[in-house]
C-alpha angles and dihedrals in degrees: 000000000000124000112256092240096055113118114229123199130209122236090256093051091048093049091051094050093046092041094232133116124272092245088057091054090049091048092049091048092049092049094047095243089116113042110228143172119233121194139161126050115330119241111264115229110260095018118124095205122092122269128215126322128263124215128184122207110245090225089063091052091048091051090053091049092049090049092050091048091052092049092050092053 
């Protein structure tokens, strides 16, 4: 379980910080490359409405940004 004070980001916020598209964030979350938290009702196969929400811990995004900065230097 997450600490109550942990900041969670939406897919759009994460994409903006990492400078990638929202589909890339969804793909990374689905593959496990980007740890994420999924909650709400899952999307039922064949349904057109949205499923549950995805949130990414800000600390994970900051770690990725730090790693990218180190690799660029």
